[in-house]
ROPALO-47178 format. One record per atom (N, C-alpha, C): x negated, z negated, y negated; atom name. Coordinates in Angstrom, 1 decimal. Atoms other than C-alpha are relative to their C-alpha. Layout:
X,Z,Y,name
X,Z,Y,CA
...
***
This chain:
X,Z,Y,name
0.6,0.5,-0.9,N
23.0,-7.8,-2.2,CA
-0.8,-1.2,-0.1,C
1.3,1.4,0.1,N
21.0,-11.4,-1.8,CA
-1.2,0.6,0.7,C
0.8,0.1,-0.6,N
17.8,-11.1,-1.4,CA
-0.7,-1.5,0.1,C
0.7,1.4,0.1,N
15.5,-14.4,-0.5,CA
-1.4,0.3,0.4,C
1.3,0.0,-0.4,N
12.1,-15.4,-0.1,CA
-0.8,1.1,-0.2,C
0.9,-0.8,0.9,N
10.2,-12.7,-1.9,CA
-1.3,-0.3,-0.1,C
1.4,0.4,0.5,N
6.7,-13.5,-1.4,CA
-1.2,0.9,-0.5,C
0.8,-1.4,0.8,N
5.1,-10.2,-2.5,CA
0.8,0.5,-1.0,C
-0.8,-0.7,1.2,N
6.5,-9.9,-5.9,CA
-0.4,1.4,-0.3,C
0.7,-1.2,0.5,N
4.2,-6.9,-6.9,CA
0.6,1.0,1.1,C
-0.3,-1.0,-1.0,N
5.3,-5.3,-3.7,CA
1.5,0.6,0.1,C
-1.6,0.2,0.2,N
9.2,-5.9,-4.4,CA
0.1,0.9,-1.2,C
-0.1,-1.0,1.1,N
8.7,-4.4,-8.0,CA
-0.3,1.3,0.3,C
0.5,-1.2,-0.2,N
7.0,-1.3,-6.6,CA
1.0,0.6,0.8,C
-0.9,-0.7,-0.7,N
9.8,-0.7,-4.2,CA
1.1,0.3,-1.0,C
-1.1,-0.4,0.8,N
12.3,-1.3,-7.1,CA
-0.3,1.3,-1.0,C
0.4,-1.0,0.9,N
10.2,1.2,-9.3,CA
0.3,1.6,0.7,C
-0.1,-1.4,-0.7,N
10.3,3.9,-6.4,CA
1.7,0.4,0.4,C
-1.4,-0.5,0.1,N
14.3,3.7,-6.5,CA
0.1,1.1,-0.7,C
-0.1,-1.4,0.7,N
15.8,7.0,-7.5,CA
1.4,-0.5,-1.2,C
-0.9,0.5,0.6,N
18.9,5.1,-8.9,CA
-0.4,-1.2,-0.9,C
0.2,1.4,0.5,N
19.6,1.9,-11.0,CA
0.1,-1.3,0.9,C
0.1,1.3,-1.0,N
18.9,-1.6,-9.5,CA
-0.1,-1.1,-1.1,C
-0.1,1.2,1.2,N
20.1,-4.5,-11.5,CA
0.0,-1.4,0.8,C
0.3,1.4,0.1,N
19.5,-8.3,-11.4,CA
1.5,-0.6,-0.3,C
-1.2,0.4,0.2,N
22.8,-10.1,-11.6,CA
-0.2,-1.6,-0.3,C
0.3,1.5,0.8,N
22.0,-13.6,-13.6,CA
1.1,-0.8,0.6,C
-1.2,1.2,-0.3,N
23.9,-16.7,-12.7,CA
1.4,-0.4,-1.1,C
-0.9,-0.3,0.9,N
26.0,-15.9,-15.8,CA
0.6,1.0,0.0,C
-0.6,-1.4,-0.5,N
27.2,-12.5,-14.3,CA
-0.6,1.2,-0.7,C
0.4,-1.3,0.6,N
25.2,-10.4,-16.3,CA
-1.2,1.0,0.6,C
0.7,-1.0,-0.6,N
23.4,-7.3,-15.2,CA
-1.2,0.4,-1.0,C
1.0,-0.6,0.6,N
19.9,-6.5,-15.9,CA
-0.8,1.2,0.8,C
0.3,-1.0,-0.8,N
18.3,-3.4,-15.2,CA
-1.6,-0.4,0.2,C
1.6,0.7,-0.9,N
15.0,-4.4,-12.7,CA
-0.9,1.4,-0.5,C
1.0,-1.1,0.3,N
13.6,-0.7,-13.5,CA
-0.7,-0.1,-1.3,C
0.6,0.2,1.3,N
12.8,-1.8,-16.9,CA
-1.4,-1.1,0.2,C
1.2,0.8,0.0,N
9.3,-3.7,-17.0,CA
0.5,-1.2,-0.9,C
-0.2,1.2,0.9,N
10.5,-5.7,-19.8,CA
0.8,-1.0,0.7,C
-0.8,0.8,-0.7,N
13.3,-6.9,-18.0,CA
-0.3,-1.0,1.2,C
0.5,0.5,-1.5,N
11.3,-7.5,-14.6,CA
-0.7,-1.3,-0.7,C
0.9,1.0,0.6,N
9.0,-9.8,-16.7,CA
0.8,-1.0,-0.8,C
-1.0,0.8,0.8,N
11.7,-11.6,-19.0,CA
1.1,-0.7,0.9,C
-1.3,0.5,-0.9,N
14.5,-12.0,-16.2,CA
-0.5,-0.6,1.0,C
0.9,0.4,-0.9,N
12.0,-13.0,-13.5,CA
-0.7,-1.3,-0.3,C
0.6,0.8,0.3,N
10.2,-15.5,-15.2,CA
0.3,-1.3,0.1,C
-0.7,1.2,0.0,N
12.5,-18.1,-15.1,CA
0.1,-0.6,1.7,C
-0.6,0.5,-1.5,N
13.5,-17.6,-11.5,CA
-0.9,-0.2,1.3,C
0.8,0.0,-1.1,N
10.5,-17.6,-9.3,CA
-1.3,-1.2,-0.4,C
1.1,1.0,0.1,N
7.6,-20.5,-8.9,CA
-0.9,0.3,1.2,C
0.9,-0.1,-0.9,N
4.4,-20.5,-7.1,CA
-0.2,1.3,0.4,C
-0.1,-1.4,-0.2,N
4.5,-16.7,-7.1,CA
1.2,0.4,1.4,C
-1.0,-0.3,-1.2,N
7.5,-16.6,-4.7,CA
1.5,0.0,-0.5,C
-1.4,0.1,0.6,N
11.3,-15.8,-5.4,CA
0.9,-0.5,0.9,C
-0.6,0.8,-1.1,N
13.4,-18.1,-3.5,CA
1.3,0.7,0.4,C
-1.4,-0.8,-0.3,N
16.9,-16.1,-4.1,CA
0.4,0.6,-1.1,C
-0.8,-0.6,1.1,N
18.6,-13.6,-6.3,CA
0.8,1.2,0.5,C
-0.9,-1.0,-0.2,N
21.4,-11.1,-6.3,CA
-0.5,1.3,-0.7,C
0.0,-1.3,0.4,N
20.7,-7.4,-7.0,CA
0.9,0.9,0.4,C
-1.1,-0.9,-0.4,N
22.7,-4.4,-6.9,CA
-0.6,1.4,-0.2,C
0.3,-1.3,0.2,N
21.7,-0.9,-6.1,CA
1.1,0.8,0.3,C
-1.0,-0.7,-0.2,N
23.8,2.1,-6.5,CA
-0.2,1.2,1.0,C
0.3,-1.0,-1.0,N
22.2,4.6,-4.1,CA
-0.3,-0.4,1.4,C
0.3,0.4,-1.2,N
22.3,4.5,-0.6,CA
-1.4,0.1,0.4,C
1.6,-0.1,0.1,N
18.6,5.5,-0.3,CA
-0.7,-1.0,-0.6,C
0.7,1.3,0.2,N
17.7,2.8,-2.5,CA
0.5,-1.6,0.9,C
-0.4,0.8,-1.0,N
19.8,0.4,-0.4,CA
-1.0,-0.3,1.1,C
0.7,-0.1,-1.3,N
17.9,1.4,2.5,CA
-1.6,-0.5,-0.3,C
1.6,0.3,0.5,N
14.4,1.0,0.5,CA
-0.1,-1.5,0.0,C
0.3,1.6,0.4,N
15.3,-2.6,-0.3,CA
0.2,-0.8,1.1,C
-0.1,0.7,-1.6,N
16.6,-3.5,3.2,CA
-1.3,0.2,0.8,C
1.4,-0.1,-1.1,N
13.5,-2.0,5.0,CA
-0.9,-0.9,-0.8,C
1.1,0.9,0.6,N
11.2,-4.2,2.1,CA
0.3,-1.4,0.7,C
-0.2,1.3,-0.4,N
13.3,-7.2,3.3,CA
-0.2,-0.2,1.6,C
0.3,0.3,-1.3,N
13.0,-6.7,6.8,CA
-1.4,0.1,0.3,C
1.5,-0.1,-0.4,N
9.3,-5.4,7.2,CA
-0.9,-0.3,-1.0,C
0.9,0.4,0.9,N
7.9,-6.4,3.9,CA
-0.7,0.8,-0.7,C
***
């Protein structure tokens, strides 16, 4: 799923951390990075966002309940 305009990065990571299954970031090169890893969160997203906002990224969640959590975050913040 593509997510856009994440203004509250900390809340986004909180939602990711609360997911039951794997949540991966898909890089421009097609690599998949585990977003539940704190190291991957810092390293992979350091180059993606500026001014504390993430403009767009592609993530993959494998559990339906996790997809629902992420969609709820995108809709309701």
